[in-house]
N, CA, C and O atoms as a CHARMM CRD file, in Angstrom:
* protein
*
  256
    1    1 UNK  N    125.79700 206.45500 -62.73200 PROA 1      0.00000
    2    1 UNK  CA   126.35600 205.17700 -62.28300 PROA 1      0.00000
    3    1 UNK  C    125.45400 204.05000 -62.78900 PROA 1      0.00000
    4    1 UNK  O    124.25200 204.05100 -62.52400 PROA 1      0.00000
    5    2 UNK  N    126.02600 203.09700 -63.50900 PROA 2      0.00000
    6    2 UNK  CA   125.23100 201.96200 -63.97200 PROA 2      0.00000
    7    2 UNK  C    125.35300 200.80700 -62.98400 PROA 2      0.00000
    8    2 UNK  O    126.15300 200.86200 -62.05000 PROA 2      0.00000
    9    3 UNK  N    124.55000 199.75700 -63.19500 PROA 3      0.00000
   10    3 UNK  CA   124.55900 198.65800 -62.22500 PROA 3      0.00000
   11    3 UNK  C    125.86100 197.87800 -62.24100 PROA 3      0.00000
   12    3 UNK  O    126.11900 197.09700 -61.32500 PROA 3      0.00000
   13    4 UNK  N    126.69500 198.07400 -63.26900 PROA 4      0.00000
   14    4 UNK  CA   128.02000 197.44200 -63.30100 PROA 4      0.00000
   15    4 UNK  C    128.89300 197.98700 -62.17200 PROA 4      0.00000
   16    4 UNK  O    129.77800 197.29400 -61.66900 PROA 4      0.00000
   17    5 UNK  N    128.63400 199.23800 -61.77700 PROA 5      0.00000
   18    5 UNK  CA   129.43900 199.90100 -60.76300 PROA 5      0.00000
   19    5 UNK  C    128.88500 199.74700 -59.35100 PROA 5      0.00000
   20    5 UNK  O    129.58400 200.04200 -58.38200 PROA 5      0.00000
   21    6 UNK  N    127.65100 199.29300 -59.21900 PROA 6      0.00000
   22    6 UNK  CA   127.00700 199.23000 -57.91200 PROA 6      0.00000
   23    6 UNK  C    127.52900 198.02700 -57.12500 PROA 6      0.00000
   24    6 UNK  O    127.50800 196.89600 -57.61100 PROA 6      0.00000
   25    7 UNK  N    127.99200 198.28700 -55.91500 PROA 7      0.00000
   26    7 UNK  CA   128.44300 197.22500 -55.02100 PROA 7      0.00000
   27    7 UNK  C    127.46500 197.11000 -53.86600 PROA 7      0.00000
   28    7 UNK  O    127.10300 198.11000 -53.24700 PROA 7      0.00000
   29    8 UNK  N    127.03900 195.89200 -53.57900 PROA 8      0.00000
   30    8 UNK  CA   126.13400 195.64500 -52.46100 PROA 8      0.00000
   31    8 UNK  C    126.89400 194.92800 -51.35100 PROA 8      0.00000
   32    8 UNK  O    127.56000 193.92500 -51.61000 PROA 8      0.00000
   33    9 UNK  N    126.80500 195.42600 -50.11900 PROA 9      0.00000
   34    9 UNK  CA   127.44500 194.71700 -49.00900 PROA 9      0.00000
   35    9 UNK  C    126.70400 193.40800 -48.72300 PROA 9      0.00000
   36    9 UNK  O    125.53300 193.25500 -49.06900 PROA 9      0.00000
   37   10 UNK  N    127.39300 192.49000 -48.10000 PROA 10     0.00000
   38   10 UNK  CA   126.82800 191.16700 -47.82000 PROA 10     0.00000
   39   10 UNK  C    125.47100 191.23400 -47.11200 PROA 10     0.00000
   40   10 UNK  O    124.58300 190.46200 -47.47600 PROA 10     0.00000
   41   11 UNK  N    125.25400 192.11400 -46.11500 PROA 11     0.00000
   42   11 UNK  CA   123.92900 192.15100 -45.49000 PROA 11     0.00000
   43   11 UNK  C    122.80600 192.49300 -46.48000 PROA 11     0.00000
   44   11 UNK  O    121.69800 191.97000 -46.36000 PROA 11     0.00000
   45   12 UNK  N    123.08300 193.35500 -47.44500 PROA 12     0.00000
   46   12 UNK  CA   122.07300 193.69000 -48.46000 PROA 12     0.00000
   47   12 UNK  C    121.81200 192.49300 -49.37300 PROA 12     0.00000
   48   12 UNK  O    120.68000 192.26600 -49.80100 PROA 12     0.00000
   49   13 UNK  N    122.86100 191.73100 -49.66700 PROA 13     0.00000
   50   13 UNK  CA   122.70000 190.53900 -50.49600 PROA 13     0.00000
   51   13 UNK  C    121.86700 189.50300 -49.74400 PROA 13     0.00000
   52   13 UNK  O    120.98600 188.87100 -50.32500 PROA 13     0.00000
   53   14 UNK  N    122.14400 189.33100 -48.46700 PROA 14     0.00000
   54   14 UNK  CA   121.34200 188.39500 -47.65700 PROA 14     0.00000
   55   14 UNK  C    119.87600 188.82800 -47.64100 PROA 14     0.00000
   56   14 UNK  O    118.98300 187.98900 -47.76000 PROA 14     0.00000
   57   15 UNK  N    119.62500 190.12300 -47.49800 PROA 15     0.00000
   58   15 UNK  CA   118.24800 190.63600 -47.52000 PROA 15     0.00000
   59   15 UNK  C    117.59900 190.40100 -48.88300 PROA 15     0.00000
   60   15 UNK  O    116.42300 190.04700 -48.96800 PROA 15     0.00000
   61   16 UNK  N    118.36400 190.59900 -49.93100 PROA 16     0.00000
   62   16 UNK  CA   117.85900 190.44600 -51.29700 PROA 16     0.00000
   63   16 UNK  C    117.30600 189.04200 -51.52700 PROA 16     0.00000
   64   16 UNK  O    116.28000 188.87300 -52.18600 PROA 16     0.00000
   65   17 UNK  N    117.98900 188.04200 -50.98200 PROA 17     0.00000
   66   17 UNK  CA   117.57800 186.65000 -51.18600 PROA 17     0.00000
   67   17 UNK  C    116.88800 186.03800 -49.97300 PROA 17     0.00000
   68   17 UNK  O    116.44100 184.89200 -50.03000 PROA 17     0.00000
   69   18 UNK  N    116.79900 186.77900 -48.89000 PROA 18     0.00000
   70   18 UNK  CA   116.12500 186.27200 -47.69700 PROA 18     0.00000
   71   18 UNK  C    116.83400 185.09200 -47.07700 PROA 18     0.00000
   72   18 UNK  O    116.19500 184.13100 -46.64700 PROA 18     0.00000
   73   19 UNK  N    118.16700 185.15800 -47.02900 PROA 19     0.00000
   74   19 UNK  CA   118.94800 184.04500 -46.49400 PROA 19     0.00000
   75   19 UNK  C    119.82800 184.51500 -45.33800 PROA 19     0.00000
   76   19 UNK  O    120.04900 185.71200 -45.15000 PROA 19     0.00000
   77   20 UNK  N    120.32100 183.55300 -44.57500 PROA 20     0.00000
   78   20 UNK  CA   121.21500 183.84400 -43.45900 PROA 20     0.00000
   79   20 UNK  C    122.65500 183.95700 -43.94700 PROA 20     0.00000
   80   20 UNK  O    122.95500 183.63500 -45.09700 PROA 20     0.00000
   81   21 UNK  N    123.53300 184.41100 -43.07600 PROA 21     0.00000
   82   21 UNK  CA   124.94600 184.49800 -43.42400 PROA 21     0.00000
   83   21 UNK  C    125.51600 183.11100 -43.69200 PROA 21     0.00000
   84   21 UNK  O    126.37200 182.95600 -44.56300 PROA 21     0.00000
   85   22 UNK  N    125.05500 182.10300 -42.95800 PROA 22     0.00000
   86   22 UNK  CA   125.54100 180.73800 -43.17500 PROA 22     0.00000
   87   22 UNK  C    125.12900 180.23500 -44.55500 PROA 22     0.00000
   88   22 UNK  O    125.91600 179.56700 -45.22500 PROA 22     0.00000
   89   23 UNK  N    123.91600 180.54500 -44.98700 PROA 23     0.00000
   90   23 UNK  CA   123.47300 180.13900 -46.32200 PROA 23     0.00000
   91   23 UNK  C    124.31400 180.82100 -47.38300 PROA 23     0.00000
   92   23 UNK  O    124.72500 180.17900 -48.35000 PROA 23     0.00000
   93   24 UNK  N    124.57900 182.11400 -47.22200 PROA 24     0.00000
   94   24 UNK  CA   125.42600 182.82900 -48.17300 PROA 24     0.00000
   95   24 UNK  C    126.81600 182.18100 -48.22000 PROA 24     0.00000
   96   24 UNK  O    127.39700 182.01500 -49.29300 PROA 24     0.00000
   97   25 UNK  N    127.32800 181.82500 -47.06700 PROA 25     0.00000
   98   25 UNK  CA   128.62900 181.14100 -46.98300 PROA 25     0.00000
   99   25 UNK  C    128.58500 179.82100 -47.75300 PROA 25     0.00000
  100   25 UNK  O    129.52100 179.50700 -48.48900 PROA 25     0.00000
  101   26 UNK  N    127.52000 179.05200 -47.59500 PROA 26     0.00000
  102   26 UNK  CA   127.38800 177.76600 -48.29800 PROA 26     0.00000
  103   26 UNK  C    127.28800 177.96900 -49.80200 PROA 26     0.00000
  104   26 UNK  O    127.86900 177.20800 -50.57600 PROA 26     0.00000
  105   27 UNK  N    126.55000 178.99800 -50.21700 PROA 27     0.00000
  106   27 UNK  CA   126.44300 179.29000 -51.64900 PROA 27     0.00000
  107   27 UNK  C    127.81500 179.59100 -52.23600 PROA 27     0.00000
  108   27 UNK  O    128.12800 179.16400 -53.34800 PROA 27     0.00000
  109   28 UNK  N    128.62700 180.32400 -51.49300 PROA 28     0.00000
  110   28 UNK  CA   129.95600 180.68500 -51.98500 PROA 28     0.00000
  111   28 UNK  C    130.87600 179.46700 -52.04500 PROA 28     0.00000
  112   28 UNK  O    131.76400 179.41000 -52.89600 PROA 28     0.00000
  113   29 UNK  N    130.67900 178.50700 -51.16800 PROA 29     0.00000
  114   29 UNK  CA   131.52000 177.30100 -51.16500 PROA 29     0.00000
  115   29 UNK  C    131.10800 176.31200 -52.24700 PROA 29     0.00000
  116   29 UNK  O    131.93700 175.52700 -52.70700 PROA 29     0.00000
  117   30 UNK  N    129.84200 176.33400 -52.66300 PROA 30     0.00000
  118   30 UNK  CA   129.32200 175.37600 -53.63700 PROA 30     0.00000
  119   30 UNK  C    129.60500 175.88100 -55.05000 PROA 30     0.00000
  120   30 UNK  O    128.85900 176.70500 -55.57900 PROA 30     0.00000
  121   31 UNK  N    130.67000 175.39300 -55.65200 PROA 31     0.00000
  122   31 UNK  CA   131.07600 175.86100 -56.97600 PROA 31     0.00000
  123   31 UNK  C    130.05900 175.52600 -58.05200 PROA 31     0.00000
  124   31 UNK  O    129.97100 176.23100 -59.05700 PROA 31     0.00000
  125   32 UNK  N    129.28200 174.44900 -57.85900 PROA 32     0.00000
  126   32 UNK  CA   128.25900 174.07500 -58.84100 PROA 32     0.00000
  127   32 UNK  C    127.17200 175.13500 -58.95900 PROA 32     0.00000
  128   32 UNK  O    126.56600 175.29100 -60.01900 PROA 32     0.00000
  129   33 UNK  N    126.92500 175.86100 -57.87700 PROA 33     0.00000
  130   33 UNK  CA   125.87900 176.89100 -57.86500 PROA 33     0.00000
  131   33 UNK  C    126.30100 178.12000 -58.66100 PROA 33     0.00000
  132   33 UNK  O    125.45600 178.81900 -59.22000 PROA 33     0.00000
  133   34 UNK  N    127.58600 178.38200 -58.71300 PROA 34     0.00000
  134   34 UNK  CA   128.08600 179.50800 -59.50700 PROA 34     0.00000
  135   34 UNK  C    127.73600 180.87400 -58.94800 PROA 34     0.00000
  136   34 UNK  O    127.62300 181.84300 -59.70000 PROA 34     0.00000
  137   35 UNK  N    127.56000 180.96300 -57.62500 PROA 35     0.00000
  138   35 UNK  CA   127.21500 182.25900 -57.03800 PROA 35     0.00000
  139   35 UNK  C    128.39500 183.22000 -57.18700 PROA 35     0.00000
  140   35 UNK  O    129.54600 182.82900 -56.98600 PROA 35     0.00000
  141   36 UNK  N    128.11000 184.47500 -57.53800 PROA 36     0.00000
  142   36 UNK  CA   129.19300 185.44800 -57.76800 PROA 36     0.00000
  143   36 UNK  C    130.11600 185.61200 -56.56100 PROA 36     0.00000
  144   36 UNK  O    129.67300 185.62000 -55.41300 PROA 36     0.00000
  145   37 UNK  N    131.38100 185.74100 -56.84900 PROA 37     0.00000
  146   37 UNK  CA   132.38500 185.94800 -55.81000 PROA 37     0.00000
  147   37 UNK  C    132.38700 187.40700 -55.36800 PROA 37     0.00000
  148   37 UNK  O    132.22000 188.31000 -56.18700 PROA 37     0.00000
  149   38 UNK  N    132.57300 187.62900 -54.08400 PROA 38     0.00000
  150   38 UNK  CA   132.59500 189.00800 -53.59700 PROA 38     0.00000
  151   38 UNK  C    133.95700 189.66300 -53.77300 PROA 38     0.00000
  152   38 UNK  O    134.97800 188.99400 -53.93700 PROA 38     0.00000
  153   39 UNK  N    133.94000 190.95900 -53.73600 PROA 39     0.00000
  154   39 UNK  CA   135.16200 191.74500 -53.58500 PROA 39     0.00000
  155   39 UNK  C    135.32800 191.94000 -52.09200 PROA 39     0.00000
  156   39 UNK  O    134.34500 192.19900 -51.39700 PROA 39     0.00000
  157   40 UNK  N    136.51700 191.82500 -51.58900 PROA 40     0.00000
  158   40 UNK  CA   136.75100 192.03800 -50.16500 PROA 40     0.00000
  159   40 UNK  C    137.47300 193.37200 -50.01400 PROA 40     0.00000
  160   40 UNK  O    138.58600 193.55700 -50.50500 PROA 40     0.00000
  161   41 UNK  N    136.81700 194.28800 -49.32800 PROA 41     0.00000
  162   41 UNK  CA   137.36100 195.61900 -49.09600 PROA 41     0.00000
  163   41 UNK  C    137.35100 195.84600 -47.58800 PROA 41     0.00000
  164   41 UNK  O    136.29200 195.86300 -46.96200 PROA 41     0.00000
  165   42 UNK  N    138.50800 196.01600 -47.02700 PROA 42     0.00000
  166   42 UNK  CA   138.66800 196.19300 -45.57800 PROA 42     0.00000
  167   42 UNK  C    137.91200 195.11600 -44.79500 PROA 42     0.00000
  168   42 UNK  O    137.15900 195.40000 -43.86400 PROA 42     0.00000
  169   43 UNK  N    138.14900 193.85800 -45.21800 PROA 43     0.00000
  170   43 UNK  CA   137.59400 192.67100 -44.55800 PROA 43     0.00000
  171   43 UNK  C    136.07300 192.58300 -44.63600 PROA 43     0.00000
  172   43 UNK  O    135.46200 191.82400 -43.88400 PROA 43     0.00000
  173   44 UNK  N    135.45700 193.34400 -45.53000 PROA 44     0.00000
  174   44 UNK  CA   134.01000 193.26100 -45.74200 PROA 44     0.00000
  175   44 UNK  C    133.75300 192.79200 -47.16700 PROA 44     0.00000
  176   44 UNK  O    134.48300 193.13200 -48.09800 PROA 44     0.00000
  177   45 UNK  N    132.68800 191.99500 -47.31200 PROA 45     0.00000
  178   45 UNK  CA   132.36000 191.43600 -48.62200 PROA 45     0.00000
  179   45 UNK  C    131.35700 192.33500 -49.35100 PROA 45     0.00000
  180   45 UNK  O    130.34200 192.75100 -48.79200 PROA 45     0.00000
  181   46 UNK  N    131.67700 192.61900 -50.61500 PROA 46     0.00000
  182   46 UNK  CA   130.79600 193.40000 -51.48000 PROA 46     0.00000
  183   46 UNK  C    130.59400 192.61500 -52.76900 PROA 46     0.00000
  184   46 UNK  O    131.52100 191.99300 -53.28700 PROA 46     0.00000
  185   47 UNK  N    129.37400 192.65500 -53.27200 PROA 47     0.00000
  186   47 UNK  CA   129.02900 191.93700 -54.48900 PROA 47     0.00000
  187   47 UNK  C    128.60700 192.92900 -55.56000 PROA 47     0.00000
  188   47 UNK  O    127.87700 193.88000 -55.28200 PROA 47     0.00000
  189   48 UNK  N    129.06700 192.70600 -56.78100 PROA 48     0.00000
  190   48 UNK  CA   128.64500 193.55000 -57.90400 PROA 48     0.00000
  191   48 UNK  C    127.19600 193.22000 -58.23900 PROA 48     0.00000
  192   48 UNK  O    126.84500 192.05700 -58.43700 PROA 48     0.00000
  193   49 UNK  N    126.36000 194.24900 -58.30200 PROA 49     0.00000
  194   49 UNK  CA   124.95200 194.03000 -58.61000 PROA 49     0.00000
  195   49 UNK  C    124.77900 193.37700 -59.98000 PROA 49     0.00000
  196   49 UNK  O    123.90900 192.52400 -60.15500 PROA 49     0.00000
  197   50 UNK  N    125.59800 193.77200 -60.94400 PROA 50     0.00000
  198   50 UNK  CA   125.50800 193.18200 -62.28500 PROA 50     0.00000
  199   50 UNK  C    125.76800 191.67600 -62.24300 PROA 50     0.00000
  200   50 UNK  O    125.10900 190.91200 -62.94900 PROA 50     0.00000
  201   51 UNK  N    126.72000 191.25000 -61.42200 PROA 51     0.00000
  202   51 UNK  CA   127.01500 189.81700 -61.29100 PROA 51     0.00000
  203   51 UNK  C    125.83000 189.07700 -60.66800 PROA 51     0.00000
  204   51 UNK  O    125.49000 187.97100 -61.08900 PROA 51     0.00000
  205   52 UNK  N    125.20900 189.69200 -59.66900 PROA 52     0.00000
  206   52 UNK  CA   124.04700 189.07100 -59.02100 PROA 52     0.00000
  207   52 UNK  C    122.89000 188.94100 -60.00600 PROA 52     0.00000
  208   52 UNK  O    122.21500 187.91300 -60.04500 PROA 52     0.00000
  209   53 UNK  N    122.66300 189.98400 -60.79800 PROA 53     0.00000
  210   53 UNK  CA   121.57600 189.94900 -61.77900 PROA 53     0.00000
  211   53 UNK  C    121.83100 188.87600 -62.83800 PROA 53     0.00000
  212   53 UNK  O    120.89700 188.18600 -63.24600 PROA 53     0.00000
  213   54 UNK  N    123.06900 188.72500 -63.28600 PROA 54     0.00000
  214   54 UNK  CA   123.41600 187.68500 -64.26000 PROA 54     0.00000
  215   54 UNK  C    123.20000 186.30300 -63.64800 PROA 54     0.00000
  216   54 UNK  O    122.70400 185.39800 -64.32000 PROA 54     0.00000
  217   55 UNK  N    123.56800 186.13700 -62.38100 PROA 55     0.00000
  218   55 UNK  CA   123.36600 184.85800 -61.70200 PROA 55     0.00000
  219   55 UNK  C    121.87200 184.54500 -61.59900 PROA 55     0.00000
  220   55 UNK  O    121.45100 183.40900 -61.81800 PROA 55     0.00000
  221   56 UNK  N    121.07000 185.57000 -61.26200 PROA 56     0.00000
  222   56 UNK  CA   119.62200 185.37100 -61.16200 PROA 56     0.00000
  223   56 UNK  C    119.04800 184.91700 -62.50700 PROA 56     0.00000
  224   56 UNK  O    118.21600 184.01100 -62.54900 PROA 56     0.00000
  225   57 UNK  N    119.48700 185.54000 -63.60300 PROA 57     0.00000
  226   57 UNK  CA   119.01800 185.15100 -64.93400 PROA 57     0.00000
  227   57 UNK  C    119.42800 183.71300 -65.25600 PROA 57     0.00000
  228   57 UNK  O    118.64000 182.95400 -65.82100 PROA 57     0.00000
  229   58 UNK  N    120.65200 183.33900 -64.90200 PROA 58     0.00000
  230   58 UNK  CA   121.10700 181.97600 -65.19800 PROA 58     0.00000
  231   58 UNK  C    120.32500 180.95400 -64.38700 PROA 58     0.00000
  232   58 UNK  O    120.05600 179.85600 -64.87400 PROA 58     0.00000
  233   59 UNK  N    119.96100 181.29600 -63.16700 PROA 59     0.00000
  234   59 UNK  CA   119.15900 180.38600 -62.33300 PROA 59     0.00000
  235   59 UNK  C    117.75300 180.25100 -62.87600 PROA 59     0.00000
  236   59 UNK  O    117.17300 179.16600 -62.85200 PROA 59     0.00000
  237   60 UNK  N    117.20500 181.35100 -63.36600 PROA 60     0.00000
  238   60 UNK  CA   115.84800 181.30900 -63.93500 PROA 60     0.00000
  239   60 UNK  C    115.82900 180.41600 -65.17500 PROA 60     0.00000
  240   60 UNK  O    114.88300 179.65400 -65.37100 PROA 60     0.00000
  241   61 UNK  N    116.86200 180.50300 -66.01300 PROA 61     0.00000
  242   61 UNK  CA   116.94600 179.66300 -67.20500 PROA 61     0.00000
  243   61 UNK  C    117.10700 178.19400 -66.81700 PROA 61     0.00000
  244   61 UNK  O    116.52500 177.31400 -67.45200 PROA 61     0.00000
  245   62 UNK  N    117.88700 177.93300 -65.78600 PROA 62     0.00000
  246   62 UNK  CA   118.12500 176.56000 -65.35200 PROA 62     0.00000
  247   62 UNK  C    116.85100 175.92400 -64.80300 PROA 62     0.00000
  248   62 UNK  O    116.64200 174.71900 -64.94200 PROA 62     0.00000
  249   63 UNK  N    116.00700 176.73400 -64.18100 PROA 63     0.00000
  250   63 UNK  CA   114.77000 176.22100 -63.59100 PROA 63     0.00000
  251   63 UNK  C    113.65000 176.08900 -64.61600 PROA 63     0.00000
  252   63 UNK  O    112.68100 175.36600 -64.38800 PROA 63     0.00000
  253   64 UNK  N    113.78000 176.78600 -65.74700 PROA 64     0.00000
  254   64 UNK  CA   112.69900 176.77600 -66.76000 PROA 64     0.00000
  255   64 UNK  C    112.72000 175.54100 -67.62800 PROA 64     0.00000
  256   64 UNK  O    111.87900 175.39600 -68.51500 PROA 64     0.00000
């Protein structure tokens, strides 16, 4: 299984970035931030790890 296939539930994503659920919600609403959209499976949010890694790289470039 490659990281393209790995799905992280929202609590793991919050832990990954050290943010609250409200912050994650704000990131998703702020289109300028470009945070990856989740897949919703049985009313739960899952994020593709590959999308998160690409977002992290784009943020690092923007800050450099």
